[in-house]
N, C-alpha and C positions, 0 to 999 in steps of 0.2 A: 248655728241651729244645726241639729242632726238631722239628716234625711232618713225617713223610715226605710227599712229594708223592704223592697218591693218583692213579695213572694207569691202573689197570686195573679193568674193570668185570666183576662175576661175577653170573650170573643162576642161582638155584637154585630147585627146587620143593620145598615142605614141606608135610607133613600139619598140619592145624589144631593138633593138640596140640603140635608142635614150635614152630610159630610162635606160639603163646600164650605157651610158656615164654620164648621170646626177648622178647616184647612186655613181659611182666612183668619181666623181668630189666631191660629198658632203661627201664621206668619207675622200678623202685627206685633205679636209678643217675641217674636225670634225664638218660639219654643216648638217642640214636637207636638203633634195632635194627642199624644197620649198624656202629655201635661197638661194639655187644656181640658180633656176629659176628667183627669184627676181633679183639677181645680174646680170643675163644675160640680162633681159630685161632694167635693168639700163645701162648695157654697150652697148646695141644695139641701145637704144633710147636716150642716154645721160643722163645728169643730172650733176648738178654742182660738187657734191660730186666725181662722177665717173670721170669727167673731169678732176679734180685736181689729183686723183689718176693716172689716165692714163698719165698725164703730168709726174707726178714724176717716174713711170715705164719707160718712155721713157728716161729721164734724167739718171736713174740708168742704163739702156740697153746701153747707148751711148758709143761709143768707147772712150777709153782714149785720152785725148789731151796732145799733146807735149807742155810744157811751158818752155821757156828758164830760165826765173828768177822768182821763186815762190814768193819772197818778192815782186818784183815789181807788180805781178799779184794780190797779196793780197792787196796791197795799191790801185790798181785800182778797184777791186772789192768793197773795202770800200768806195772809193770816189764816185762810180756809185750809191751804196746805199744810200748815203748821199746826192746825187743830185749833186755833184760837177762836173764841166767841166775840163777834162784834155787835154791838147795840144796832137795833134796826133804825133806819134813816126814816123819816115821816116827814 
């Protein structure tokens, strides 16, 4: 993935508590504070990459689903991905 060219500078003033939260988040990620700020902007204002990541996070955070027959479920998913219609079970 290509990293966008960073051409704009932004200067903001923060209180100590906000800056400490940014600094701690940066330390946890092993990233500079500026990267955490850019990520926060992307999350708050959207963006295709973050939308996909958020969707993935929601899927991974979802509660487990009870499935009666995994073999049948796998067949249904494969058919769905292939664009095949299956009759409804009832």
